[in-house]
N, C-alpha and C positions, 0 to 999 in steps of 0.2 A: 728210249733208254731201257725199257723193260725187255727182259728176255722171255723165253717161252715158259718160264717157271711161274707157277701160281704162288705168289709170295703172300705169306701170312702177315708179315710186319716189315716195315722199312725202318732202318736205323740210320740216322743222319749224323755222321761224325766229321763233317766237313770242317776244316780249320784246326782239327786236332791232330797232333803228331804222336809218334810212338812214345809210350806203349798204349795210349788211350783207345785207338781203334780196336785193338785186340781185347782190352779189358772190357770195353762197352759191348763188344760182340759176345763175349762169354756171358756177361750179365744178361743180355737180351735172350740168348739161346737157352739159358737156364730157366727162363720164364715161359718157354714155348713147350708144346706137346710134340711127341714123336710124330714125324711126318710133316711138320711145319717147316716152311722155308723162310729164312730171314734174308732180306736184301739189305746190304750194308753199303752206304754211299760215303766215300772218303775222298779227301783231296791230298792225302799223304801218299806219295808214290811208294814209300816203304811198306804201306799196308798190303801191297801185292804179295810180297814175300812173307811178311809177318803173319797175315791171316792164313796163308797157305801152310806155313810151318805149324801154326797153332792147330789147324784142322787136322793135319796129318798126324800130330802127336796127341790128339784128343779122341778118346773113345766116345761114340754116340753122336758124332757129327761128321758130315761129308761136305767138302767144298765142291759144289756142283759146277761153278763157272766163275771166272773173273773177266770183267769187261773194262776196257779203257775208253772213256767217252770225253773227249776234249781234255779238261784238267780234272776230271773226276775218275775215280776208280770204284767200280761197282762189283761187289762180291755177293754170290748166292750161296748160302750155307744152309744145309738141311739138318735138322735134328733127327737122328735116326733111332735113338733110344732114350729112355728116361734116365 
C-alpha cells in the first residue's frame, strides 16, 4: 500500500465521510513541518475529489498522489511551506 514517498505521519480517517477527511487532513498538515508528507487513508470515495480540490486551493500544500487500494483511498499530501 505504501508508495515511494517517505511519509512523516499517517492519518486514518476510515469510516468518516465528507467533510471530515478534509477537515482532519488540514488539522494534521497544520501540525507538520515544511517538507513533511502526510499519508491519508480514507474509505469515502468522495475524498478523492475533496482532498484534491482542497490541496489545489490551499497554499503551502501539494497533493503528490492518490491511490485506490480495494475499498481504501490513499492520499499523499506534502506540506511545502509553513
